[in-house]
Backbone as JSON, one array per atom type, in Angstrom:
{
  "sequence": "MSIRVGDDGLARCGWVGSDPEYIRYHDEEWGRPLHGDRALFEKISLEGFQAGLSWITILRRRPTFRTAFAGFDPELVARFDGDDIERLMQDPGIIRNRAKIEATIGNARALLELTADSPGALDELVWSYAPEARRSRPRSFADLPAETPESKALSKALRARGFRFVGPTTMYALMQSAGLVDDHLEGCHRAV",
  "N": [[-20.03, 37.76, -27.78], [-23.27, 38.17, -28.63], [-25.9, 38.35, -27.54], [-26.89, 38.3, -24.17], [-28.08, 36.53, -21.42], [-29.38, 37.65, -18.47], [-29.11, 37.37, -14.84], [-31.67, 37.82, -14.06], [-33.16, 36.62, -15.96], [-33.67, 37.95, -18.31], [-33.0, 38.65, -21.71], [-30.34, 40.45, -23.08], [-28.51, 42.97, -24.95], [-25.22, 41.97, -25.59], [-23.06, 43.64, -24.78], [-23.69, 44.69, -22.36], [-23.11, 43.05, -20.17], [-22.69, 42.12, -16.74], [-22.79, 44.18, -14.98], [-24.55, 46.1, -12.67], [-25.21, 48.87, -13.03], [-24.78, 49.24, -15.75], [-26.71, 47.48, -16.74], [-29.08, 48.74, -15.82], [-28.83, 51.16, -17.24], [-28.91, 50.25, -19.93], [-31.5, 49.09, -19.97], [-33.21, 51.19, -19.25], [-32.43, 53.63, -20.44], [-30.68, 53.64, -22.81], [-31.09, 53.97, -26.22], [-33.63, 54.97, -26.03], [-35.83, 57.56, -26.99], [-34.51, 60.76, -26.61], [-35.04, 64.04, -25.75], [-34.78, 67.64, -25.86], [-32.9, 70.58, -25.39], [-31.06, 70.97, -23.24], [-30.8, 68.35, -22.15], [-29.77, 67.0, -24.38], [-27.43, 68.46, -24.72], [-26.03, 67.68, -22.42], [-25.73, 64.93, -23.01], [-24.24, 65.03, -25.41], [-21.94, 66.22, -24.39], [-21.03, 64.26, -22.52], [-20.67, 62.09, -24.25], [-18.57, 63.14, -25.73], [-16.57, 63.26, -23.76], [-16.27, 60.55, -23.44], [-14.91, 59.64, -25.64], [-12.42, 57.53, -26.72], [-12.47, 56.06, -24.42], [-14.18, 53.65, -22.28], [-17.75, 53.39, -22.17], [-18.88, 52.74, -19.71], [-17.09, 53.81, -17.9], [-17.62, 56.54, -18.06], [-20.33, 56.54, -17.41], [-20.34, 55.66, -14.74], [-19.18, 57.85, -13.59], [-20.94, 59.85, -14.08], [-22.71, 61.19, -12.16], [-20.82, 62.8, -10.78], [-19.79, 64.28, -12.9], [-22.09, 65.75, -13.5], [-22.35, 67.34, -11.21], [-19.89, 68.74, -11.3], [-20.15, 70.14, -13.68], [-22.25, 71.93, -13.28], [-24.84, 70.76, -13.42], [-25.06, 70.54, -16.12], [-26.19, 72.84, -17.09], [-26.48, 74.96, -19.65], [-26.25, 77.78, -19.64], [-24.9, 78.35, -17.27], [-22.53, 76.81, -17.56], [-21.43, 78.0, -19.81], [-20.39, 80.31, -18.76], [-18.15, 79.53, -17.44], [-14.75, 79.95, -16.55], [-11.15, 80.48, -16.71], [-10.37, 79.82, -14.08], [-12.33, 77.99, -13.41], [-11.75, 75.98, -15.24], [-9.26, 75.14, -14.26], [-10.09, 74.21, -11.75], [-11.69, 72.06, -12.55], [-9.75, 70.49, -13.75], [-8.5, 69.5, -11.57], [-10.28, 67.77, -10.45], [-10.84, 64.59, -9.46], [-13.01, 63.03, -9.98], [-14.0, 63.26, -12.51], [-13.21, 63.06, -16.05], [-10.11, 64.2, -16.57], [-9.3, 65.96, -18.84], [-8.02, 68.48, -20.54], [-8.62, 69.53, -23.13], [-11.12, 68.38, -23.65], [-12.63, 69.39, -21.54], [-12.49, 72.15, -22.1], [-13.76, 72.08, -24.57], [-16.36, 71.34, -23.81], [-17.19, 73.61, -22.41], [-16.98, 75.49, -24.49], [-18.86, 74.34, -26.19], [-21.19, 74.76, -24.75], [-21.41, 77.5, -25.02], [-21.69, 77.66, -27.8], [-24.13, 76.34, -28.02], [-25.84, 78.16, -26.69], [-25.7, 80.29, -28.45], [-26.83, 79.11, -30.71], [-29.43, 78.62, -29.82], [-30.4, 81.07, -29.07], [-32.35, 82.69, -30.38], [-34.12, 80.76, -30.87], [-35.33, 78.6, -29.01], [-34.95, 75.15, -28.41], [-33.63, 74.55, -30.68], [-31.28, 72.98, -30.82], [-32.23, 70.43, -30.24], [-34.0, 70.13, -32.39], [-32.16, 70.27, -34.53], [-30.41, 68.04, -34.04], [-32.26, 65.87, -34.13], [-33.12, 66.11, -36.73], [-31.39, 64.66, -38.19], [-31.95, 62.05, -37.79], [-31.94, 58.77, -38.93], [-33.86, 56.88, -41.37], [-35.95, 54.25, -40.18], [-34.57, 50.98, -39.78], [-35.04, 48.1, -41.86], [-34.57, 45.6, -40.92], [-33.56, 44.16, -37.83], [-30.4, 44.52, -36.16], [-28.27, 41.68, -35.8], [-25.92, 41.04, -34.61], [-22.96, 42.43, -33.07], [-21.28, 42.94, -35.14], [-22.93, 43.81, -37.12], [-23.38, 46.44, -36.58], [-22.69, 49.77, -37.37], [-19.81, 51.97, -37.1], [-19.97, 54.56, -37.77], [-22.19, 56.59, -39.73], [-23.74, 57.84, -42.79], [-25.54, 59.75, -41.83], [-24.57, 60.32, -39.24], [-22.15, 61.44, -39.91], [-23.02, 63.71, -41.28], [-24.42, 65.05, -39.24], [-22.32, 65.53, -37.47], [-20.78, 67.3, -39.06], [-22.61, 69.42, -39.3], [-22.87, 70.27, -36.62], [-20.22, 70.99, -36.06], [-19.95, 73.13, -37.81], [-21.4, 74.96, -36.46], [-19.83, 75.58, -34.35], [-19.37, 73.6, -32.42], [-17.37, 71.18, -30.66], [-15.47, 68.08, -30.39], [-17.26, 66.34, -31.55], [-17.21, 64.28, -33.44], [-17.89, 62.0, -36.25], [-18.08, 59.28, -35.33], [-18.5, 59.61, -32.6], [-20.88, 61.0, -32.78], [-22.51, 59.01, -33.84], [-22.61, 57.28, -31.67], [-24.01, 58.98, -29.96], [-26.44, 59.05, -31.38], [-27.27, 56.41, -31.02], [-27.48, 56.23, -28.18], [-29.29, 58.27, -27.59], [-31.55, 57.49, -28.86], [-32.05, 57.98, -31.57], [-31.44, 56.07, -33.35], [-32.22, 52.61, -33.22], [-30.46, 50.29, -31.86], [-30.67, 47.94, -30.47], [-30.06, 44.56, -30.25], [-31.28, 41.78, -32.2], [-33.31, 39.63, -30.41], [-32.84, 40.76, -27.96], [-34.46, 41.86, -25.03], [-35.35, 44.45, -25.12], [-35.64, 44.99, -27.76], [-37.93, 45.95, -30.08]],
  "CA": [[-21.36, 37.37, -27.37], [-24.22, 39.18, -29.09], [-26.98, 38.44, -26.57], [-26.55, 37.69, -22.88], [-29.23, 36.4, -20.52], [-28.98, 38.05, -17.13], [-29.6, 36.59, -13.7], [-33.11, 38.04, -13.98], [-33.78, 35.86, -17.04], [-33.91, 38.79, -19.48], [-31.96, 38.69, -22.73], [-29.9, 41.82, -23.34], [-27.35, 43.13, -25.8], [-24.09, 41.4, -24.88], [-22.14, 44.63, -24.23], [-24.13, 45.09, -21.02], [-22.44, 42.25, -19.15], [-23.44, 41.89, -15.51], [-22.71, 45.37, -14.14], [-25.91, 46.6, -12.42], [-25.44, 50.19, -13.63], [-24.9, 49.04, -17.2], [-28.02, 46.85, -16.97], [-30.08, 49.8, -15.66], [-28.7, 52.1, -18.36], [-29.42, 49.56, -21.12], [-32.94, 48.85, -19.88], [-34.0, 52.39, -19.0], [-32.02, 54.82, -21.17], [-30.04, 53.48, -24.11], [-32.0, 53.73, -27.33], [-34.94, 55.63, -25.83], [-35.77, 58.93, -27.5], [-34.13, 61.81, -25.68], [-35.29, 65.36, -26.33], [-34.5, 68.82, -25.04], [-31.57, 71.14, -25.61], [-30.18, 70.71, -22.1], [-30.55, 66.91, -22.08], [-28.88, 66.65, -25.49], [-26.13, 69.06, -24.42], [-25.37, 66.77, -21.48], [-25.37, 63.69, -23.71], [-23.13, 65.36, -26.32], [-20.77, 66.44, -23.54], [-20.56, 62.98, -21.99], [-20.15, 61.3, -25.37], [-17.27, 63.7, -26.04], [-15.63, 62.79, -22.74], [-16.11, 59.11, -23.6], [-14.02, 59.33, -26.77], [-11.2, 56.83, -26.33], [-12.69, 55.35, -23.16], [-15.4, 52.84, -22.29], [-18.92, 54.15, -21.72], [-19.12, 52.49, -18.28], [-16.25, 54.76, -17.17], [-18.37, 57.8, -18.01], [-21.59, 56.3, -16.71], [-20.07, 55.62, -13.3], [-18.79, 59.19, -13.15], [-21.95, 60.83, -14.49], [-23.13, 62.1, -11.08], [-19.76, 63.78, -10.52], [-19.8, 65.19, -14.05], [-23.24, 66.67, -13.36], [-22.0, 68.33, -10.19], [-18.76, 69.55, -11.77], [-20.59, 71.01, -14.79], [-23.45, 72.68, -12.9], [-26.04, 70.1, -13.95], [-25.04, 70.77, -17.56], [-26.98, 74.02, -17.43], [-25.59, 75.63, -20.61], [-25.99, 79.18, -19.28], [-23.87, 78.36, -16.24], [-21.29, 76.27, -18.11], [-20.88, 78.99, -20.75], [-19.7, 81.34, -17.98], [-16.94, 78.99, -16.82], [-13.55, 80.66, -16.98], [-9.89, 79.78, -16.47], [-10.39, 79.25, -12.73], [-13.17, 76.78, -13.47], [-11.0, 74.94, -15.96], [-8.27, 74.61, -13.33], [-10.84, 73.44, -10.75], [-12.09, 70.8, -13.18], [-8.53, 69.71, -13.98], [-8.11, 68.9, -10.28], [-11.39, 66.94, -9.97], [-10.59, 63.19, -9.83], [-14.28, 62.36, -10.28], [-14.33, 63.4, -13.93], [-12.07, 62.82, -16.93], [-9.37, 65.46, -16.52], [-8.7, 66.21, -20.16], [-8.22, 69.92, -20.75], [-9.28, 69.78, -24.41], [-12.53, 68.0, -23.53], [-13.25, 70.37, -20.64], [-12.64, 73.39, -22.86], [-14.78, 71.85, -25.6], [-17.68, 71.36, -23.17], [-17.5, 75.02, -22.16], [-17.22, 76.08, -25.8], [-20.12, 73.81, -26.73], [-22.27, 75.47, -24.06], [-21.51, 78.81, -25.67], [-22.26, 77.42, -29.14], [-25.54, 76.02, -27.82], [-26.57, 79.4, -26.38], [-25.8, 81.05, -29.7], [-27.78, 78.39, -31.57], [-30.8, 78.67, -29.29], [-30.73, 82.43, -28.61], [-33.62, 83.12, -30.96], [-34.91, 79.58, -31.21], [-35.22, 77.51, -28.04], [-35.26, 73.86, -29.01], [-32.92, 74.43, -31.96], [-30.36, 71.84, -30.8], [-33.09, 69.24, -30.36], [-34.47, 70.06, -33.78], [-31.02, 69.98, -35.38], [-29.99, 66.65, -33.84], [-33.28, 64.93, -34.6], [-33.29, 66.21, -38.19], [-30.47, 63.69, -38.79], [-32.35, 60.67, -37.47], [-32.12, 58.01, -40.17], [-35.08, 56.08, -41.47], [-35.86, 52.98, -39.44], [-34.1, 49.83, -40.55], [-36.03, 47.06, -42.17], [-34.28, 44.43, -40.09], [-32.82, 44.45, -36.6], [-29.06, 43.93, -36.17], [-28.2, 40.4, -35.09], [-24.67, 40.95, -33.87], [-22.21, 43.69, -33.04], [-20.68, 43.12, -36.47], [-23.93, 44.49, -37.95], [-23.5, 47.83, -36.15], [-21.63, 50.63, -37.93], [-19.16, 52.93, -36.19], [-20.49, 55.85, -38.22], [-23.13, 56.49, -40.85], [-23.85, 59.13, -43.48], [-26.27, 60.69, -40.97], [-23.71, 60.78, -38.15], [-21.17, 62.33, -40.53], [-23.7, 64.97, -41.57], [-24.68, 65.71, -37.96], [-21.01, 66.03, -37.02], [-20.45, 68.47, -39.87], [-23.54, 70.51, -38.95], [-22.52, 70.79, -35.3], [-18.92, 71.68, -36.17], [-20.19, 74.41, -38.49], [-21.99, 75.86, -35.47], [-18.86, 75.82, -33.3], [-19.23, 72.5, -31.47], [-16.15, 70.36, -30.77], [-15.56, 66.7, -29.9], [-18.52, 65.83, -32.1], [-16.88, 63.54, -34.66], [-18.92, 61.09, -36.75], [-18.24, 58.1, -34.47], [-19.12, 60.11, -31.37], [-22.28, 61.33, -33.07], [-23.28, 57.77, -33.97], [-22.86, 56.85, -30.3], [-25.11, 59.83, -29.49], [-27.67, 58.59, -32.04], [-27.67, 55.18, -30.34], [-27.88, 56.45, -26.79], [-30.44, 59.19, -27.53], [-32.71, 56.88, -29.49], [-32.26, 58.3, -32.98], [-31.41, 54.75, -33.97], [-32.47, 51.54, -32.26], [-29.47, 49.26, -32.13], [-30.83, 46.75, -29.64], [-29.89, 43.4, -31.12], [-32.35, 40.79, -32.29], [-33.31, 38.74, -29.24], [-32.79, 41.58, -26.74], [-35.83, 42.12, -24.54], [-35.71, 45.82, -25.48], [-35.87, 45.08, -29.21], [-39.38, 45.92, -30.36]],
  "C": [[-22.34, 38.47, -27.76], [-25.33, 39.42, -28.08], [-26.54, 37.73, -25.31], [-27.8, 37.67, -22.03], [-28.74, 36.68, -19.11], [-29.54, 37.13, -16.06], [-31.11, 36.74, -13.52], [-33.87, 37.34, -15.1], [-34.04, 36.67, -18.3], [-32.71, 38.77, -20.42], [-31.64, 40.14, -23.05], [-28.76, 41.8, -24.35], [-26.11, 42.75, -24.99], [-23.14, 42.4, -24.26], [-22.48, 44.99, -22.79], [-23.38, 44.32, -19.93], [-23.31, 42.11, -17.92], [-23.39, 43.09, -14.55], [-24.11, 45.95, -13.93], [-26.2, 47.97, -13.04], [-25.58, 50.11, -15.14], [-26.26, 48.43, -17.54], [-29.11, 47.91, -16.88], [-30.05, 50.76, -16.84], [-29.27, 51.48, -19.64], [-30.94, 49.48, -21.1], [-33.75, 50.14, -19.84], [-33.65, 53.59, -19.87], [-31.6, 54.57, -22.61], [-31.07, 53.15, -25.19], [-33.37, 54.34, -27.15], [-34.83, 57.08, -26.3], [-35.52, 59.96, -26.4], [-34.32, 63.15, -26.38], [-34.95, 66.45, -25.33], [-33.07, 69.28, -25.23], [-30.61, 70.8, -24.48], [-29.82, 69.23, -22.0], [-29.59, 66.47, -23.18], [-27.5, 67.27, -25.31], [-25.35, 68.17, -23.44], [-24.87, 65.52, -22.19], [-24.21, 63.93, -24.68], [-21.84, 65.54, -25.52], [-20.19, 65.12, -23.05], [-20.02, 62.09, -23.09], [-18.77, 61.82, -25.78], [-16.21, 63.27, -25.04], [-15.33, 61.31, -22.9], [-15.11, 58.76, -24.69], [-12.7, 58.75, -26.28], [-11.32, 56.04, -25.05], [-13.93, 54.46, -23.28], [-16.55, 53.68, -21.71], [-19.16, 53.94, -20.23], [-18.27, 53.43, -17.43], [-16.99, 56.08, -17.0], [-19.64, 57.62, -17.19], [-21.39, 56.29, -15.2], [-19.72, 56.99, -12.74], [-19.85, 60.25, -13.47], [-22.43, 61.72, -13.35], [-22.1, 63.18, -10.77], [-19.65, 64.78, -11.66], [-20.93, 66.22, -13.9], [-22.96, 67.74, -12.31], [-20.93, 69.28, -10.7], [-19.18, 70.55, -12.85], [-21.97, 71.61, -14.53], [-24.72, 72.09, -13.5], [-26.16, 70.23, -15.46], [-26.03, 71.86, -17.98], [-26.1, 74.85, -18.37], [-25.3, 77.09, -20.26], [-24.91, 79.28, -18.22], [-22.52, 77.89, -16.79], [-20.63, 77.27, -19.05], [-20.11, 80.09, -20.03], [-18.43, 80.83, -17.3], [-15.72, 79.72, -17.41], [-12.31, 79.83, -16.65], [-9.83, 79.15, -15.08], [-11.22, 77.97, -12.7], [-12.46, 75.65, -14.18], [-9.96, 74.32, -15.03], [-8.93, 73.77, -12.24], [-11.2, 72.07, -11.32], [-10.88, 69.9, -13.44], [-8.04, 69.03, -12.71], [-9.16, 67.93, -9.75], [-11.18, 65.48, -10.4], [-11.87, 62.43, -10.2], [-14.72, 62.46, -11.72], [-13.1, 62.96, -14.75], [-11.34, 64.15, -17.06], [-8.57, 65.66, -17.81], [-9.03, 67.65, -20.51], [-8.98, 70.22, -22.05], [-10.77, 69.46, -24.34], [-13.28, 68.95, -22.6], [-13.5, 71.68, -21.39], [-13.69, 73.24, -23.95], [-16.18, 71.89, -24.99], [-18.11, 72.8, -22.89], [-17.81, 75.73, -23.48], [-18.53, 75.61, -26.41], [-21.32, 74.45, -26.04], [-22.49, 76.83, -24.69], [-22.11, 78.69, -27.06], [-23.75, 77.11, -29.04], [-26.35, 77.28, -27.55], [-26.73, 80.27, -27.62], [-26.85, 80.42, -30.63], [-29.22, 78.59, -31.13], [-31.24, 80.07, -28.87], [-32.08, 82.9, -29.12], [-34.56, 81.96, -31.22], [-34.69, 78.47, -30.18], [-35.67, 76.19, -28.7], [-34.48, 73.6, -30.29], [-31.93, 73.27, -31.96], [-31.14, 70.54, -30.96], [-33.53, 69.05, -31.81], [-33.33, 69.67, -34.73], [-30.61, 68.51, -35.26], [-30.99, 65.69, -34.44], [-33.54, 65.02, -36.1], [-32.37, 65.22, -38.91], [-30.81, 62.24, -38.42], [-32.59, 59.91, -38.77], [-33.48, 57.31, -40.19], [-34.86, 54.78, -40.72], [-35.38, 51.87, -40.35], [-35.24, 48.87, -40.84], [-35.81, 45.82, -41.33], [-33.41, 44.86, -38.91], [-31.43, 43.83, -36.69], [-29.03, 42.65, -35.33], [-26.92, 40.23, -34.29], [-24.0, 42.32, -33.89], [-21.58, 43.98, -34.39], [-21.64, 43.85, -37.41], [-24.04, 45.98, -37.64], [-22.36, 48.66, -36.73], [-20.99, 51.48, -36.83], [-19.62, 54.35, -36.52], [-21.37, 55.61, -39.43], [-23.13, 57.81, -41.61], [-24.55, 60.18, -42.61], [-25.38, 61.2, -39.84], [-22.61, 61.7, -38.69], [-21.79, 63.7, -40.8], [-24.0, 65.75, -40.29], [-23.38, 66.29, -37.4], [-20.63, 67.31, -37.76], [-21.32, 69.67, -39.51], [-23.2, 71.12, -37.59], [-21.19, 71.53, -35.34], [-19.09, 73.04, -36.82], [-20.78, 75.45, -37.53], [-21.09, 76.05, -34.25], [-18.69, 74.72, -32.27], [-17.94, 71.73, -31.74], [-16.34, 69.03, -30.07], [-16.89, 66.09, -30.31], [-18.25, 65.11, -33.43], [-17.96, 62.55, -35.04], [-19.14, 59.85, -35.88], [-18.91, 58.49, -33.15], [-20.59, 60.44, -31.61], [-23.12, 60.07, -33.33], [-23.58, 57.19, -32.59], [-23.99, 57.67, -29.68], [-26.44, 59.34, -30.08], [-28.18, 57.31, -31.39], [-28.22, 55.47, -28.96], [-29.12, 57.33, -26.67], [-31.64, 58.7, -28.33], [-32.99, 57.31, -30.92], [-32.21, 57.04, -33.83], [-31.68, 53.74, -32.85], [-31.55, 50.38, -32.6], [-29.53, 48.11, -31.12], [-30.85, 45.55, -30.59], [-31.11, 42.49, -31.11], [-32.22, 39.83, -31.12], [-33.23, 39.48, -27.92], [-34.22, 41.88, -26.31], [-36.28, 43.54, -24.85], [-35.97, 46.0, -26.97], [-37.37, 44.94, -29.47], [-39.65, 46.07, -31.84]]
}
């Protein structure tokens, strides 16, 4: 199902279904331009945790993730140590994947290095890979790529700066959620 009409009469991208949190996320966040090093660090972190899982799993746990990772304050997360990793591995409110936890801490450190002399550098870097706007809106999920040349290039650029769990598919999901691309389907009330 490409488009689904909700109980409120609004047409939405079919992936939303009827979950109230998914509806709110679709209507208020997904595809809207997101800026700021800290906001993008959080989004990159959550997209990394999502790899192999459904986004609703992460979305429902986002408040707990924010608490567990000190509000995704990169200066605080960068100071996490082995005790913090063990604490996080025991937290049932997040995804307890050691590699993803360690990557989030490492990514905070990479972010601090990137922005040490240039606050806003992550924002600038991510947005420098925003593709040109499409000429036509996607009509179905089949029209949406899993990765693009831009997401591959962003992945490569972030990896070169020490970031992990930032593969091309994950970076395309970031581009969708952070508004670098507008993948609201034709007929969706958010498609403009």
